[in-house]
N, C-alpha and C positions, 0 to 999 in steps of 0.2 A: 332764032333764039335757042340757046343751049339748054337741055334739061338737066337739072341736077341728079346725080345718081345716088345721093344720100336721101334716105326716107326723112319726111317731115314728121318726126315723132310727136312733138306737140300737137300738130293738126291731127294725127292719127289718134292720140289719146283723146282728145276733145271729142272726136267723132265716136270712138268707142263709149266714152261717158254718155254721151246723148242717146246713143242706141239703146243702152240699158236703163235710160231714164234716171240715171245718177246725176245729181246736180254737178256740173263741170266747174268746180272752183278752181282757182289758180293753183294751189297746193295739189290737188288731185291730177291736175294736168301735167304738172311739173314731175310728180312721183311715177305716174303712169309712163311718161315719156322717157324718164330715166330707166324704167324697167324694160320698156320696150327696145331700147337702144342697147341694152346690155347683152353680151354674148353668153353670160351665166347668171345664175340666181345671185341676188344681192342681199346681204345682210342690212339690217337697219342702219348699221354704221357705215356700210358702203354707200348707202344712198344719202346718208347724213353728210359724208364726205363730198358727194357731188353737189348737194343743195344746202351748202354751208348757211345761207340765209334763212333757212326754215328751221323753227324750233322743234325739239325733240317730240313734244306732245302733238303737234300738228302733223308732223311725219307719221307717228303711230297711228293717228286717227285715219289719215289718208290711206295707209297700208291696209287697215282694218276694213275701211270702206271698199277698197279696190278688191279685196278678198272676198268680202261678203257679196259683192256684186258679181263675182266670177270673172273679173277682168285680171285678176292676178292669183296666184295661188301661194300658200305658205308651205315651206318644206322644213319639217323639223329635223334638226341635225343632231348627230350622236354627240356633238360638242356643246349642246344646249343652246345653240344659236339658231333662231329661225332665219331662212333666207326666203326671199320673195322673187317670183319670176311672173313675167307678164304672160297671160294666156286667156284670150277670150274664148272661153269655153262655155258659151251660152246656147240655149236652145229656145225656140219660141214656143209659147203656149198662149195661143190667142194673140192679145194685143201686148202682152206683158213678156219681157225677156226674163228668164230666170237662171241662176247660176247652177251649172251642173258640177257635180264633183269631178275633179280632174283625175283622169285614169290613165297614167303613164309612169315610165321609170324614170329614174334618175342616176346620174353617175357623179360620185364624189371623188375628188382627187384627194388621196391621203397624204400628200405633201403639201399642197397650198390650200387645201379645204374648199376650193371652188366646187360648186354643185351646178351640173348642166342637167337640163331636161332632155330626155330621149323622147323625142316625139315622132310621128308618123311611122310607128313600128308596124310593119305589115303582119297583123296577128295571124294571118293565114299560115304564116311560116312555122307557128307553133302547133298547128294542128297535129294531131297523132298520126293520122292516116287519112289523107285527103281522098283517097280512091274508095275506101270501104266505108267510111263513116262521115256523116255531115261534118263540115269543118266548124270547129269550136273556136271562139276567141279565147285569148290567153285567160282572160277573166273567168270564162266559163270552165276551162281546164282547172285553173286554180281552185275554184269552187268545188270541182269534182275530186280534186286531191284533199281539201279540206274535209269533205264528207267521207271519203275512203279512209282517211287517217283517224279522224275523230268521231265519225258516225253520222247518220242522217240527223236533220234537224239543225245542223250548224249552217248559219247563212252569213256570209262575209257582206259588209257594208262599205268597206274601205280597204283597199290593197295599197300597200307601199312596197315598192320595189326599188332597191338601191344597189347599183354595181359600185364597188370600190376599187381603186387603183390609181394609176397616175394619168394626169391629163397629158395632151401632146406637148405642152411646154415643159412639164416637169420630167416626162420621159426623156425628152430631147436633151435636157440637162444632166441627166444620169450618166 
């Protein structure tokens, strides 16, 4: 029997919903599966175009639920359009799984407006001096810059990092 190389996104979506104790409705499974299968972050309209049978309100509710559960995250664009990307960023606290704020960068193409998540960044690369001082994560270094610039007492609770440029497809067309 030959194995399929394509991931079964609906099964993966249902599994992720069950792990987080979120009710696995048909709409949530379909929306999460669409996000899991997307190579870049999708706007509400992008998802609506894929799931034409789903009404707007149900889609918004599913996206909000997935975001609240930490199975997806919402990216605010400078074009005033929110984009959503799958990302199970949960951590366990006893028997309950809770959503953790996503802490990674994004790349936005200034031509086609697609937004890509920059995951798995080795934050050790950003350490100022690995040999003389303990290595600091990018988040810690940015917190230090914040305090050095604005003074002690300032504490960040969310960091948004967006790199803008041309994606591979748009750069190839240029």
